[in-house]
C-alpha positions as CSV (number, residue, x, y, z in Angstrom):
1,M,0.0,-0.1,0.2
2,L,2.8,2.4,0.8
3,N,4.7,1.7,-2.2
4,L,1.5,2.4,-4.3
5,F,1.2,5.9,-2.5
6,E,4.8,6.6,-3.2
7,Q,4.6,5.6,-7.0
8,F,1.3,7.8,-7.1
9,S,3.1,10.7,-5.5
10,Q,6.0,10.4,-7.6
11,A,3.9,10.1,-10.7
12,S,1.9,13.3,-9.7
13,W,5.1,15.4,-9.2
14,N,6.2,14.4,-12.7
15,V,3.0,15.3,-14.4
16,V,3.9,17.8,-17.1
17,L,1.8,20.6,-18.0
18,L,2.7,23.3,-20.6
19,G,6.3,21.8,-20.6
20,N,6.8,21.9,-16.8
21,S,6.1,19.4,-14.0
22,I,4.1,20.1,-11.0
23,L,7.4,20.3,-8.9
24,D,8.6,23.0,-11.1
25,Y,5.6,25.0,-10.7
26,L,5.9,24.6,-6.9
27,V,9.4,25.7,-6.9
28,A,8.5,28.7,-9.0
29,L,5.7,29.5,-6.8
30,G,7.9,29.4,-3.7
31,S,10.6,31.6,-5.4
32,L,7.7,33.9,-6.2
33,I,6.5,34.2,-2.7
34,L,10.3,34.6,-1.5
35,F,10.8,37.5,-4.0
36,L,7.6,39.2,-2.9
37,L,8.5,38.9,0.8
38,V,12.0,40.3,0.0
39,F,10.5,43.4,-1.8
40,K,7.9,43.8,1.0
41,I,10.6,43.8,3.6
42,F,12.6,46.4,1.6
43,Q,9.6,48.6,1.2
44,L,8.4,48.4,4.8
45,V,11.6,48.1,6.8
46,V,14.4,49.5,4.8
47,L,12.4,52.6,3.7
48,N,11.1,53.2,7.1
49,R,14.5,53.1,8.5
50,L,15.7,55.5,5.8
51,K,12.9,58.0,6.6
52,K,13.9,58.0,10.3
53,L,17.5,58.6,9.5
54,S,16.4,61.4,7.0
55,K,14.6,63.2,9.8
56,R,17.9,63.7,11.7
57,T,19.6,65.3,8.8
58,K,19.2,69.1,7.8
59,T,19.3,68.4,4.0
60,D,16.1,67.4,2.3
61,A,18.0,65.7,-0.6
62,D,17.7,62.3,1.2
63,D,13.8,63.0,1.5
64,T,13.7,63.5,-2.3
65,L,15.8,60.3,-2.8
66,I,13.2,58.2,-0.6
67,E,10.3,59.8,-2.5
68,A,11.9,58.7,-5.7
69,V,12.3,55.1,-4.4
70,Q,8.7,55.3,-3.1
71,S,7.5,55.8,-6.7
72,L,8.2,52.2,-7.4
73,K,4.7,50.9,-6.8
74,P,3.7,47.2,-5.8
75,P,2.5,46.2,-9.4
76,F,6.2,46.7,-10.5
77,Y,7.5,44.6,-7.6
78,Y,4.9,41.9,-8.6
79,F,5.9,41.8,-12.2
80,L,9.7,41.8,-11.3
81,S,9.2,39.0,-9.0
82,I,7.4,37.0,-11.7
83,Y,10.3,37.8,-14.1
84,F,12.8,36.5,-11.6
85,V,11.1,33.1,-11.3
86,L,10.9,32.4,-14.9
87,P,14.3,30.8,-15.1
88,F,12.7,28.0,-12.9
89,L,10.4,27.2,-15.8
90,E,10.3,26.3,-19.4
91,I,8.6,29.2,-21.2
92,R,8.0,29.5,-24.9
93,A,10.3,32.0,-26.6
94,D,7.6,34.2,-27.9
95,V,5.8,34.5,-24.4
96,L,9.1,35.0,-22.7
97,N,9.9,37.9,-25.2
98,I,6.6,39.5,-24.5
99,I,7.1,39.4,-20.8
100,K,10.6,40.8,-21.1
101,N,9.2,43.8,-23.3
102,I,6.5,44.5,-20.7
103,L,9.2,44.5,-18.2
104,V,11.4,47.0,-20.0
105,I,8.3,49.1,-20.4
106,L,7.7,49.0,-16.6
107,I,11.2,49.7,-15.7
108,V,11.6,52.6,-18.0
109,Y,8.3,53.9,-16.7
110,Q,9.4,53.7,-13.1
111,V,12.9,55.2,-13.8
112,I,11.2,58.2,-15.6
113,K,8.9,58.7,-12.6
114,A,11.8,58.5,-10.2
115,V,13.9,61.0,-12.6
116,L,10.8,63.4,-12.7
117,V,10.8,63.6,-8.8
118,L,14.5,64.7,-8.8
119,V,13.8,67.2,-11.7
120,D,11.0,68.7,-9.5
121,Y,13.2,68.8,-6.5
122,I,16.2,70.5,-8.6
123,F,13.9,73.3,-10.0
124,K,12.1,73.8,-6.6
125,K,15.5,74.4,-4.8
126,I,16.6,76.8,-7.6
127,T,13.3,78.7,-7.5
128,E,13.2,78.9,-3.7
129,K,16.0,81.4,-3.6
130,K,14.4,83.5,-6.5
131,K,12.2,86.4,-5.4
132,D,11.5,87.5,-9.0
133,E,8.1,86.0,-10.2
134,G,9.4,86.3,-13.8
135,V,12.4,84.1,-13.0
136,K,10.2,81.6,-11.3
137,T,8.0,81.6,-14.3
138,A,11.0,80.9,-16.7
139,F,12.2,78.1,-14.4
140,S,8.7,76.5,-14.6
141,Y,8.8,76.5,-18.3
142,L,12.4,75.0,-18.1
143,S,11.1,72.3,-15.8
144,I,8.3,71.4,-18.3
145,F,11.0,71.3,-21.2
146,A,13.1,69.0,-19.1
147,K,10.2,66.7,-18.3
148,V,9.3,66.4,-22.0
149,L,13.0,65.4,-22.7
150,V,13.1,62.8,-20.1
151,W,9.7,61.3,-21.5
152,S,11.1,61.5,-25.1
153,F,14.3,59.6,-24.1
154,G,12.3,57.0,-22.3
155,L,10.0,56.6,-25.2
156,L,13.0,56.2,-27.5
157,L,14.5,53.7,-25.2
158,I,11.3,51.5,-25.1
159,L,11.0,51.5,-28.9
160,S,14.7,50.6,-29.2
161,N,14.0,47.6,-27.1
162,L,10.9,46.6,-28.9
163,G,13.1,46.3,-32.0
164,V,12.1,49.6,-33.6
165,N,14.9,51.2,-35.8
166,I,15.1,54.5,-33.8
167,T,18.0,55.8,-36.0
168,S,15.6,56.2,-39.1
169,L,12.8,57.4,-36.7
170,V,15.0,60.0,-35.1
171,A,16.2,61.1,-38.4
172,G,12.5,61.3,-39.6
173,L,11.6,63.3,-36.5
174,G,14.6,65.6,-37.2
175,I,13.5,66.4,-40.6
176,G,9.9,66.9,-39.5
177,G,11.1,68.9,-36.4
178,I,12.9,71.4,-38.8
179,A,9.8,71.7,-41.0
180,F,7.7,72.3,-37.8
181,A,10.3,74.8,-36.4
182,F,10.1,76.7,-39.7
183,A,6.2,76.6,-39.5
184,I,6.3,78.0,-35.9
185,K,9.3,80.1,-36.4
186,N,7.7,83.3,-34.9
187,I,6.5,81.5,-31.8
188,L,9.8,79.9,-31.2
189,E,11.5,83.5,-31.6
190,D,9.0,84.9,-29.0
191,L,9.7,81.9,-26.8
192,F,13.4,82.1,-26.7
193,S,13.2,86.0,-26.4
194,S,11.0,85.3,-23.3
195,F,13.7,83.2,-21.8
196,A,16.3,86.1,-22.7
197,I,14.1,88.6,-20.9
198,F,13.5,86.4,-17.9
199,F,17.3,85.6,-17.4
200,D,18.9,88.9,-18.8
201,K,16.3,91.0,-17.1
202,P,16.5,94.1,-19.1
203,F,13.1,94.9,-17.2
204,V,10.9,93.1,-14.8
205,P,7.2,93.7,-13.9
206,G,6.7,97.0,-12.3
207,D,9.4,98.7,-14.4
208,F,8.6,102.0,-16.3
209,I,10.1,101.6,-19.7
210,Q,9.9,103.2,-23.1
211,V,10.0,101.3,-26.3
212,G,10.0,103.6,-29.4
213,D,7.4,106.3,-28.7
214,Q,5.6,104.0,-26.3
215,R,6.0,104.3,-22.4
216,G,4.2,102.6,-19.6
217,V,4.6,100.2,-16.7
218,V,5.5,96.6,-17.3
219,K,2.4,94.5,-16.0
220,K,3.1,90.9,-17.1
221,I,5.8,89.1,-19.0
222,G,4.4,86.1,-20.8
223,I,5.6,83.3,-22.9
224,K,4.9,85.0,-26.0
225,T,4.1,88.7,-25.4
226,T,4.8,91.4,-22.7
227,R,2.1,93.6,-21.5
228,I,2.6,97.3,-20.7
229,Q,0.1,99.7,-19.1
230,A,0.7,102.9,-21.0
231,T,0.6,106.4,-19.3
232,Q,-2.7,107.2,-21.0
233,G,-4.3,104.0,-19.4
234,E,-4.5,101.7,-22.2
235,E,-2.6,98.2,-22.3
236,I,-0.1,97.7,-25.0
237,V,1.0,94.3,-26.1
238,F,4.4,93.7,-27.4
239,S,5.8,90.6,-28.8
240,N,8.8,89.3,-26.8
241,Q,10.9,89.1,-30.0
242,E,10.2,92.8,-30.7
243,L,11.5,93.9,-27.4
244,T,14.6,92.0,-27.4
245,S,15.4,93.4,-30.8
246,S,14.5,97.1,-29.9
247,Q,16.2,99.7,-27.8
248,I,14.5,99.9,-24.3
249,H,14.8,103.0,-22.0
250,N,14.2,101.5,-18.4
251,F,13.5,104.5,-16.1
252,K,13.1,102.3,-13.1
253,K,16.9,101.8,-13.2
254,L,17.3,105.6,-12.6
255,R,19.2,106.5,-9.5
256,E,19.1,110.3,-10.5
257,R,17.7,112.1,-13.4
258,R,19.8,114.8,-15.4
259,I,17.7,117.6,-16.6
260,N,18.8,120.0,-19.3
261,F,16.6,123.0,-20.1
262,S,16.8,126.5,-21.7
263,F,15.3,129.9,-21.5
264,G,15.8,133.3,-23.3
265,I,15.7,136.9,-22.4
266,I,15.4,139.9,-24.5
267,Y,18.4,141.7,-26.1
268,E,17.5,144.9,-24.3
269,T,18.6,143.4,-21.0
270,P,21.6,145.2,-19.4
271,L,24.9,143.7,-19.5
272,E,25.2,143.6,-15.6
273,K,21.9,141.7,-15.4
274,I,22.9,139.3,-17.9
275,A,26.2,138.5,-15.8
276,E,24.0,137.8,-12.7
277,I,21.5,135.5,-14.2
278,S,23.6,132.3,-13.8
279,D,24.2,132.9,-10.2
280,M,20.5,133.6,-9.8
281,V,19.5,130.4,-11.3
282,K,22.2,128.5,-9.1
283,K,20.8,130.0,-5.9
284,I,17.2,128.8,-6.9
285,I,18.2,125.2,-7.6
286,L,20.3,125.0,-4.5
287,E,17.5,126.0,-2.3
288,I,15.2,123.2,-3.7
289,E,15.2,120.0,-1.8
290,G,15.9,116.9,-4.1
291,A,17.7,118.8,-6.7
292,R,21.6,119.0,-7.4
293,F,22.8,121.9,-9.3
294,D,25.4,121.3,-12.1
295,R,25.7,124.4,-14.2
296,A,24.0,127.4,-15.8
297,H,25.6,129.3,-18.8
298,F,24.7,132.0,-21.3
299,N,25.4,129.9,-24.2
300,C,24.2,131.5,-27.4
301,F,22.7,134.4,-29.4
302,A,19.3,133.0,-30.8
303,D,17.2,134.7,-33.3
304,S,14.9,136.4,-30.8
305,A,16.7,136.0,-27.5
306,L,20.0,135.6,-25.4
307,S,19.6,131.9,-24.5
308,F,20.8,130.4,-21.3
309,E,21.2,126.6,-20.7
310,V,20.8,125.1,-17.3
311,V,21.7,121.5,-16.2
312,Y,20.9,120.1,-12.8
313,F,19.9,116.5,-11.3
314,V,16.9,115.3,-9.6
315,M,18.0,112.9,-6.9
316,S,15.0,110.4,-7.5
317,D,13.6,108.3,-10.2
318,D,10.1,109.5,-9.6
319,Y,8.8,111.3,-12.6
320,N,6.2,113.4,-10.6
321,Q,8.9,114.5,-8.2
322,Y,11.0,115.6,-11.2
323,M,8.0,117.7,-12.6
324,D,7.3,119.2,-9.1
325,I,10.9,120.4,-8.9
326,Q,11.0,121.8,-12.5
327,Q,7.7,123.7,-11.7
328,K,9.3,125.2,-8.6
329,I,12.4,126.3,-10.6
330,N,10.3,127.8,-13.3
331,L,8.0,129.7,-10.9
332,A,11.3,130.9,-9.1
333,I,12.9,132.1,-12.1
334,L,9.8,134.2,-13.1
335,E,9.6,135.6,-9.7
336,V,13.2,136.6,-9.4
337,F,13.2,138.1,-13.1
338,K,10.2,140.0,-12.2
339,K,11.8,141.5,-9.3
340,E,15.2,142.3,-11.3
341,G,13.2,143.8,-14.2
342,I,14.4,141.1,-16.6
343,E,12.2,140.2,-19.4
344,M,11.8,136.8,-21.0
345,A,12.1,136.8,-24.7
346,Y,9.6,135.4,-27.3
347,P,9.7,135.4,-31.0
348,T,9.7,139.1,-32.4
349,R,10.5,140.8,-35.4
350,V,11.4,144.6,-35.6
351,V,10.9,146.4,-39.0
352,Y,12.9,149.6,-39.4
353,Q,11.2,152.0,-41.9
354,K,13.4,154.6,-43.4
């Protein structure tokens, strides 16, 4: 009876199903359970241990590394465990090839996810130190571009492992990319111009600038256009490419404003009064807060006037303050000239009749 049982058991173990015996399947099953336990221990014990250690460090780089490892989800572990037990079984070549291809896709996908976590961390650390919103926006665009590159590289890697001739594919994409680039040439010019504005920073939101004959405050720097609030109140939209190829006057960069203005007096003014006018103007400007006198000279004989040129500095970038100071100077000059009997000139023509 015992011999019959042993013969039956031995016969059962040797039953072949799809090219493998029952014993082979049991060995493979045991190995699968073992691999799953190893991965589970790694996920629960090792990662938890690393988390505790990371809390003791001041840097957050180790936290990002742990996050990248945590992006590996259980389905990936399950499939990887199945792949590891395949050597214990006889598998048809076509089925084995399919499994390998699926595993490659999963591995590349998981690596991409881990790399994207690192990309987010790198750009986050860069932008944390930047206070300029424009620079932060530029780096967000660069982050998106970096992620697209990572996904593109991963896709090409998958296609290469699936047997696709990526050399011809890349060549075709290159030709198509050139044609596409020509089709969106203006958009690309604006895109790269926006990066030039973000990083070179000829102006930032809030600056008062002049482009050509247009003046206004920069409200927003976009990926394609820059919007300016004009002094008249309307919004002016410039393409970024137009801005980077134009001469820009940025008045926000002013630390002091150099002012040059002229006035004229009549030719009948006495010589002694003419000689005193430069000192009169100098005294007026020196008494005004926020203004720094530079020079005042009788500079030329105009058609209808003796012309004086005055140069001074306003110690501020505020345009309203400059106009207030200029108004004070003009009023003071008129008041002093009235007291001294000096007349301002205006276009006149004298006709002598004989």
